[in-house]
VEXDREN-2710 file (C-alpha; in Angstrom, 1 decimal):
% VEXDREN-2710
k/r/px/py/pz
1/MET/64.2/136.9/160.9
2/GLY/63.1/139.7/163.4
3/ILE/64.2/142.4/161.1
4/LEU/62.3/140.8/158.2
5/LYS/59.2/140.9/160.2
6/VAL/59.8/144.7/161.3
7/THR/60.7/146.0/157.9
8/GLY/58.4/144.0/155.8
9/ARG/58.1/143.0/152.2
10/ILE/60.5/145.5/150.7
11/ILE/63.5/144.4/152.8
12/THR/62.6/140.8/152.4
13/ILE/62.7/141.1/148.5
14/ALA/65.9/143.1/148.6
15/LEU/67.7/140.4/150.7
16/LEU/66.4/137.8/148.3
17/LEU/67.8/139.6/145.3
18/VAL/71.4/140.1/147.1
19/THR/71.4/136.4/148.0
20/ALA/70.6/135.4/144.6
21/MET/73.1/137.7/143.2
22/GLU/76.0/136.6/145.5
23/GLY/75.1/133.0/144.4
24/SER/75.6/133.6/140.8
25/SER/78.3/136.5/141.0
26/LEU/81.0/134.3/139.2
27/ALA/78.8/133.7/136.1
28/PHE/80.1/136.0/133.4
29/HIS/76.6/136.4/131.7
30/SER/74.5/135.9/134.8
31/GLY/71.3/135.4/132.2
32/GLY/72.1/138.7/130.6
33/VAL/75.0/140.6/129.1
34/GLY/78.6/140.2/130.5
35/GLN/81.2/142.9/130.8
36/CYS/81.8/144.9/127.6
37/GLU/85.4/144.3/127.7
38/GLY/85.1/140.5/127.8
39/CYS/83.9/140.5/124.1
40/HIS/85.0/144.0/122.9
41/SER/88.6/145.6/122.7
42/MET/87.9/149.2/123.5
43/HIS/91.1/150.5/121.6
44/ASN/91.1/147.7/119.0
45/SER/94.2/146.0/120.9
46/PHE/94.6/142.9/122.8
47/GLY/97.4/142.0/125.1
48/GLY/99.4/145.2/124.3
49/SER/99.5/144.5/120.5
50/ALA/97.7/146.8/117.8
51/ASN/95.2/144.2/117.1
52/VAL/93.8/141.0/118.3
53/SER/96.5/138.5/117.5
54/GLY/97.6/135.0/118.7
55/ARG/94.3/133.4/117.9
56/PRO/94.7/129.8/116.6
57/PHE/94.6/131.1/112.8
58/GLY/96.3/134.4/113.4
59/ALA/93.3/136.5/113.5
60/GLY/93.2/140.4/113.8
61/ALA/90.4/142.3/115.5
62/GLY/87.0/141.9/113.9
63/ALA/84.1/144.3/113.3
64/TYR/82.6/146.2/116.3
65/LEU/85.8/146.0/118.2
66/LEU/85.3/142.2/118.6
67/LYS/88.0/140.4/120.0
68/ALA/88.1/137.8/117.3
69/ASN/87.4/137.9/113.4
70/ASP/83.7/137.2/113.8
71/SER/81.0/136.9/116.5
72/SER/81.3/133.2/116.9
73/GLY/85.1/133.5/117.3
74/VAL/84.4/135.8/120.5
75/CYS/82.0/133.1/122.0
76/LEU/84.6/130.4/121.5
77/ASN/87.3/132.5/123.1
78/CYS/85.7/131.2/126.3
79/HIS/83.7/128.5/125.2
80/GLU/86.0/126.2/123.4
81/GLY/88.7/124.2/125.4
82/ALA/91.6/121.8/124.9
83/ASP/89.8/119.3/127.3
84/VAL/90.0/115.5/127.7
85/ALA/86.6/115.3/129.6
86/PRO/83.5/117.5/129.6
87/ASN/84.3/120.8/131.4
88/GLY/81.8/123.4/132.3
89/TYR/80.6/125.9/129.8
90/HIS/82.6/124.6/126.8
91/VAL/80.6/123.6/123.8
92/SER/83.6/123.0/121.5
93/THR/86.8/120.8/121.9
94/SER/89.9/122.2/120.4
95/GLY/92.4/120.0/118.8
96/VAL/89.9/117.8/116.9
97/TYR/90.7/116.7/113.4
98/PRO/89.2/114.5/110.5
99/TYR/90.3/111.0/110.0
100/ASP/92.0/110.3/113.2
101/GLY/91.3/109.2/116.8
102/THR/90.8/112.7/118.4
103/THR/87.5/112.8/119.9
104/PRO/84.9/115.7/120.8
105/VAL/84.7/115.5/124.6
106/GLU/82.1/118.0/125.5
107/MET/78.7/116.4/126.4
108/THR/76.1/119.4/126.8
109/PRO/72.6/118.6/125.8
110/GLY/73.4/120.6/122.7
111/GLY/76.3/118.6/121.8
112/ASP/80.0/119.6/120.8
113/PHE/80.5/121.8/117.6
114/ALA/83.8/119.8/117.2
115/TRP/81.7/116.9/115.5
116/LEU/81.5/119.2/112.5
117/LYS/85.2/118.6/112.1
118/LYS/85.1/114.9/112.3
119/THR/84.8/113.8/108.6
120/MET/85.7/109.9/108.7
121/ASN/86.6/107.6/105.9
122/MET/84.4/104.3/105.8
123/THR/84.5/100.9/104.4
124/ILE/81.1/99.5/103.1
125/GLY/81.1/95.7/102.2
126/GLY/84.9/95.6/101.8
127/THR/84.9/98.7/99.5
128/ALA/86.6/101.9/100.9
129/VAL/84.3/104.9/100.8
130/PRO/86.5/108.1/101.3
131/ASP/84.8/110.8/103.4
132/GLY/82.0/108.4/104.0
133/ASN/81.0/110.2/107.1
134/VAL/81.1/113.9/106.3
135/GLY/81.8/116.3/109.3
136/GLN/80.0/119.4/108.0
137/ARG/76.7/117.3/108.0
138/HIS/76.8/116.9/111.6
139/GLY/75.0/120.1/112.7
140/HIS/74.8/123.8/112.6
141/ASN/77.9/124.9/110.7
142/ILE/78.8/128.0/112.5
143/VAL/81.2/130.7/111.1
144/ALA/84.2/131.1/113.4
145/TYR/87.2/131.4/111.2
146/ASP/89.7/131.9/114.1
147/PHE/88.7/128.4/115.4
148/GLY/88.4/126.6/112.2
149/TYR/84.6/126.6/111.5
150/TYR/83.3/127.5/108.1
151/GLU/80.0/128.0/106.4
152/ASP/78.2/124.9/105.0
153/THR/79.4/124.4/101.5
154/ARG/76.3/122.2/100.7
155/LEU/73.5/124.3/102.0
156/SER/73.5/128.0/101.2
157/MET/70.5/128.7/103.5
158/ALA/68.7/127.2/106.4
159/PRO/66.7/123.9/105.4
160/GLY/63.0/125.0/105.2
161/GLY/63.8/128.5/105.4
162/THR/66.0/131.5/103.9
163/TYR/68.5/132.3/106.9
164/PRO/72.0/132.5/104.8
165/SER/74.5/129.9/105.9
166/ASN/77.5/132.4/105.5
167/ALA/75.9/134.4/108.2
168/LEU/75.2/131.6/110.8
169/GLY/76.9/131.9/114.1
170/CYS/76.4/131.7/117.8
171/GLN/74.7/135.2/117.6
172/SER/72.2/133.8/115.1
173/CYS/70.3/132.0/118.0
174/HIS/71.9/133.5/121.3
175/ASP/71.4/137.2/122.0
176/PRO/75.1/138.2/122.8
177/HIS/73.7/141.3/125.0
178/GLY/71.2/139.2/126.7
179/ARG/68.2/141.4/126.2
180/TYR/65.7/138.8/126.3
181/ARG/64.3/138.5/129.9
182/ARG/61.6/136.5/131.5
183/PHE/59.1/138.0/134.0
184/ALA/57.3/136.4/136.8
185/ASP/54.2/136.1/134.8
186/GLY/56.0/134.1/132.1
187/SER/56.1/136.9/129.4
188/TYR/59.3/138.0/127.7
189/SER/60.5/141.3/126.8
190/THR/63.7/143.3/125.8
191/SER/63.1/146.1/128.4
192/GLY/61.6/146.7/131.6
193/LEU/62.8/145.0/134.9
194/PRO/66.5/144.4/135.2
195/THR/67.9/140.9/134.7
196/TYR/69.4/139.8/137.7
197/GLY/70.2/136.2/137.0
198/SER/69.9/133.2/134.8
199/GLY/66.7/131.6/134.3
200/SER/68.1/128.5/132.7
201/TYR/69.0/126.3/135.7
202/SER/67.1/123.8/138.0
203/GLY/68.6/125.7/141.2
204/GLY/68.8/129.0/139.4
205/ASP/67.1/132.3/139.9
206/SER/63.4/133.0/139.6
207/PRO/61.9/136.4/138.4
208/VAL/60.5/138.6/141.3
209/ALA/57.2/140.3/140.5
210/GLY/57.7/144.1/140.1
211/VAL/61.3/143.8/141.1
212/ALA/63.6/141.7/138.7
213/ALA/63.5/139.5/135.7
214/VAL/65.8/136.4/134.7
215/GLY/67.5/135.7/131.4
216/SER/65.8/133.6/128.8
217/TYR/66.8/130.0/128.3
218/ARG/70.5/129.9/127.2
219/MET/70.1/133.7/126.3
220/LEU/68.0/132.6/123.3
221/ALA/66.7/135.6/121.4
222/GLY/63.0/136.0/120.7
223/ILE/60.5/138.3/118.8
224/ASN/62.1/141.0/116.5
225/TYR/65.7/139.7/117.2
226/GLN/68.1/139.9/114.1
227/PRO/71.9/140.2/114.5
228/LYS/73.2/143.7/113.6
229/SER/75.6/142.2/111.2
230/LEU/73.0/140.5/109.3
231/ALA/71.3/142.5/106.5
232/GLY/67.9/141.6/105.1
233/SER/64.8/140.7/106.8
234/PHE/65.2/137.7/109.2
235/ALA/63.7/139.0/112.3
236/PHE/62.4/136.4/114.8
237/VAL/58.6/135.9/115.1
238/ASN/58.7/133.5/118.3
239/ASN/59.9/134.0/121.7
240/PRO/62.5/131.7/123.5
241/PRO/61.3/128.1/124.7
242/ASP/60.6/127.4/128.3
243/ALA/63.2/124.9/129.6
244/ALA/65.5/124.1/132.5
245/VAL/68.6/122.1/133.0
246/SER/70.7/120.9/135.9
247/THR/73.9/123.1/136.6
248/ASP/76.0/120.0/135.7
249/TYR/74.8/120.0/132.2
250/ASN/78.1/119.4/130.6
251/ARG/78.9/115.8/132.1
252/SER/79.3/112.2/130.9
253/GLU/76.1/110.0/131.1
254/ALA/78.0/107.0/131.6
255/ASN/75.9/106.3/134.9
256/SER/72.8/108.3/134.5
257/GLN/71.3/111.0/132.6
258/THR/71.8/114.8/132.8
259/GLY/68.8/116.4/134.3
260/ILE/67.0/118.4/131.7
261/ALA/63.4/119.5/131.3
262/TYR/61.9/120.9/128.2
263/GLY/58.6/122.8/128.7
264/ARG/57.1/124.1/125.6
265/GLY/57.8/126.3/122.6
266/MET/61.0/124.6/121.4
267/SER/59.9/123.9/117.9
268/GLU/58.2/127.2/117.5
269/TRP/61.4/128.8/118.3
270/CYS/63.2/126.6/115.8
271/VAL/61.1/127.9/113.1
272/ASN/62.3/131.3/113.3
273/CYS/64.9/130.1/110.7
274/HIS/63.6/126.7/109.6
275/THR/60.2/128.4/108.8
276/ASP/58.4/125.5/106.8
277/MET/59.4/122.8/109.5
278/LEU/56.5/123.1/111.9
279/LEU/53.4/121.2/111.9
280/GLY/51.1/122.4/109.2
281/ALA/53.3/125.1/107.8
282/TYR/53.8/125.0/104.1
283/SER/54.9/127.5/101.5
284/THR/56.2/127.7/98.1
285/GLY/59.6/127.9/97.1
286/HIS/60.8/124.7/99.1
287/SER/61.0/121.0/98.3
288/VAL/58.7/118.5/100.0
289/ALA/62.0/117.1/101.5
290/GLU/62.8/120.5/103.2
291/MET/59.4/120.9/104.7
292/GLN/57.9/119.3/107.6
293/SER/57.6/115.5/107.6
294/HIS/56.9/114.7/111.3
295/PRO/54.6/116.4/113.7
296/VAL/56.5/118.8/116.0
297/GLY/55.4/121.6/118.1
298/ASN/53.1/122.6/121.1
299/SER/50.0/121.0/119.4
300/ALA/52.0/117.7/118.5
301/LYS/50.9/115.8/121.4
302/LEU/52.1/112.2/122.1
303/THR/49.5/109.7/121.0
304/ALA/48.3/107.0/123.6
305/GLY/50.0/104.4/121.6
306/VAL/53.3/106.2/121.4
307/VAL/53.0/106.8/125.1
308/THR/52.7/102.9/125.8
309/ILE/55.5/102.2/123.6
310/TYR/57.9/104.9/125.0
311/ASN/57.2/104.0/128.5
312/SER/57.7/100.2/128.1
313/TYR/60.6/100.4/125.7
314/VAL/64.1/99.2/127.1
315/SER/66.0/98.4/123.9
316/SER/65.3/96.6/120.5
317/GLY/62.8/93.7/121.1
318/VAL/62.6/94.4/124.9
319/MET/59.3/96.1/125.8
320/THR/59.5/95.2/129.6
321/ASN/59.9/98.5/131.5
322/THR/57.2/99.1/134.2
323/ASN/59.4/101.8/136.1
324/PRO/58.0/105.2/135.5
325/ALA/61.4/106.7/136.7
326/ALA/63.2/104.8/134.3
327/ALA/61.1/105.6/131.1
328/PHE/62.5/109.0/130.0
329/SER/65.5/109.0/127.6
330/ASN/67.7/111.8/126.7
331/ILE/68.4/110.3/123.4
332/THR/64.7/111.1/122.6
333/PRO/63.6/113.6/125.1
334/PHE/60.1/115.2/124.8
335/GLU/58.5/118.5/125.8
336/ILE/56.3/118.2/129.1
337/GLY/54.0/120.7/127.7
338/THR/54.1/123.5/130.3
339/ASN/55.6/126.8/131.0
340/ASP/55.5/126.3/134.8
341/TYR/59.1/126.7/136.0
342/SER/58.4/125.3/139.5
343/ALA/57.7/122.0/137.7
344/LEU/60.4/122.2/135.2
345/ARG/63.1/123.0/137.7
346/GLY/62.0/120.1/139.8
347/TYR/62.2/117.9/136.9
348/ALA/65.6/118.9/135.7
349/VAL/67.7/117.3/138.4
350/THR/70.7/114.8/137.5
351/SER/70.0/111.5/139.4
352/ALA/72.0/108.8/140.4
353/SER/71.3/106.2/138.1
354/TYR/69.2/105.4/134.9
355/THR/66.4/104.0/136.8
356/ASP/65.6/106.9/139.4
357/GLN/65.2/110.0/137.3
358/SER/63.0/113.0/138.4
359/MET/61.6/113.4/134.7
360/PRO/58.1/111.8/134.5
361/ALA/57.2/109.2/132.3
362/ALA/55.6/110.0/128.9
363/SER/51.9/111.1/128.7
364/VAL/49.5/112.4/126.1
365/ASN/50.2/115.8/127.5
366/ASN/53.7/115.9/126.1
367/ASN/55.1/117.2/122.8
368/VAL/57.1/116.0/120.2
369/MET/59.7/118.8/119.4
370/CYS/62.7/119.3/117.1
371/LEU/65.2/118.3/119.8
372/THR/63.4/115.1/120.2
373/CYS/65.5/113.9/117.4
374/HIS/68.1/116.6/116.8
375/ARG/70.8/118.3/119.0
376/ALA/70.9/122.1/118.9
377/HIS/74.5/122.4/118.2
378/ALA/76.2/119.4/116.6
379/SER/76.3/115.7/116.9
380/GLY/78.5/112.7/115.6
381/PHE/75.7/111.9/113.2
382/ASP/74.2/113.5/110.1
383/ASN/71.7/116.3/110.6
384/ALA/72.7/116.7/114.0
385/LEU/70.6/113.5/115.0
386/ARG/71.0/112.2/118.4
387/TRP/71.6/108.8/117.1
388/SER/73.0/107.3/113.7
389/ASN/69.9/106.9/111.5
390/LEU/72.2/105.4/108.7
391/SER/73.5/102.5/110.8
392/THR/71.9/99.2/110.8
393/PHE/72.7/98.8/114.5
394/LEU/73.8/101.1/117.1
395/THR/75.4/98.4/119.0
396/ILE/76.3/94.8/118.3
397/ALA/77.1/92.0/120.9
398/ASP/80.5/90.4/122.1
399/ALA/81.1/86.6/122.3
400/SER/79.2/86.7/125.8
401/GLY/76.1/88.4/124.4
402/ASN/76.8/91.7/125.9
403/ALA/76.2/95.0/124.1
404/VAL/79.1/96.7/122.7
405/TYR/80.1/99.4/120.1
406/ASP/81.0/98.1/116.7
407/THR/84.8/97.9/116.1
408/SER/84.5/96.4/112.5
409/ILE/87.3/97.7/110.0
410/THR/85.9/95.7/107.1
411/ASP/82.4/97.2/107.2
412/SER/81.9/100.5/109.0
413/THR/78.2/100.8/108.4
414/ASN/77.3/100.5/112.0
415/ASN/80.2/102.7/113.4
416/ARG/80.5/105.3/110.7
417/GLY/84.3/105.0/110.9
418/TYR/84.4/105.8/114.5
419/SER/86.2/104.0/117.3
420/PRO/84.2/102.6/120.1
421/GLU/85.4/105.8/122.3
422/GLN/84.2/108.2/119.6
423/GLN/80.8/106.4/119.3
424/GLN/80.2/106.4/123.2
425/ASN/81.1/110.1/123.3
426/ALA/78.7/110.7/120.5
427/TYR/76.1/109.4/122.7
428/ASN/77.3/111.8/125.5
429/GLY/79.0/108.8/127.3
430/ARG/76.0/106.4/127.3
431/PRO/77.5/102.9/127.4
432/ALA/76.4/100.3/124.8
433/THR/75.0/98.3/127.6
434/VAL/72.3/100.9/128.4
435/PHE/71.0/100.5/124.8
436/GLY/71.4/96.8/124.7
437/PRO/72.8/94.2/122.1
438/TYR/71.7/94.9/118.5
439/GLN/70.2/98.1/119.1
440/ARG/68.4/99.5/116.1
441/SER/67.5/102.9/115.2
442/TYR/66.1/105.0/118.2
443/CYS/63.1/105.9/116.3
444/ASP/62.0/102.8/117.9
445/LYS/61.7/104.5/121.3
446/CYS/58.3/105.9/120.0
447/HIS/57.5/103.6/117.1
448/ALA/58.7/100.1/117.8
449/THR/56.6/97.0/117.8
450/ASN/57.6/94.1/119.8
END
């Protein structure tokens, strides 16, 4: 401390940066670009062979000296795993197949891409419905041929926009070179001060005015971004959202919810591709169904009536909650309505139970956003929804009146053809008892009447 007092502000900041960098030295991205050789093969070889071989589908080297056939394949070289439980930075479970009991296990806030592979047969009223639950409808159909992910065969472009489905990949949303950085004043740029750490985590790094920046949330791209591989005019018009998440973001929510705080700008960022989905945005060339039907965005504040329902809601027919620390639900998260990272980082803390969360109860200052209802990657349900909007009940009751996931094989309307384990994983490990017996659509969290 004596040295700091003598040498002044410059040494103090230098030591602050060294300490922060040491704390995140094991992270490949550290909020920005990783080592070049992690994604590219300098001499178009891999493991001593003439090209990149040994990938799950026998892929060769891709364009730009990538270590896969396509950009998403490069990402999944590290971000997919043969896991039996949520594991670190994985966003895709390998070895997941349609129709069977294999189950996606990653439980990040964005969901597990492997749900795209979970097409299931169903039975409705005793009548077989083959492929009644179609996997490709479960989220963003990224193109990663080496890992068995293919473009959407139903939609040729983004709903409400024109972004081509056959070009959709991890690089469509995340800047692989991590150029987008956040400065101490809250602004974003692709140049200027160096990025020294991640700006995504509740316990992560903070930008230092005049010295260093941090990466955007989840390395999401911002204004003027367009992947080099994508021809045409699809440059982003909005910057990344402001948000923070706990470092244990990939975990089961069997006992408590994962700490995450959305601040502002998420819906505005989504409309970089889903152009007509934002509040008040209408244009020609798209059907009414493609265009916005629910208010979202920084100006879409929760009404007083919704706030009352949200905070008191426990489960279907039960509107008795009076504990502010138990009001927030990760099944229907809201934006707090701020870009104050000191506040966001304080909220994004994983608690020990569902009743002692750090997230505040809902207020009229909060925003409805796209991720209030959808997961960013994929989910177990149509349209990447956080719950099954096609089920009459999300849960049922056993003989003792306790909430359980539906096991019916004669009518799979409620379970969508999934086993109880698959249903629970689709809710990021949330037990049926947290919902309550005969839980109806989770739209009720905001819109229920008792």
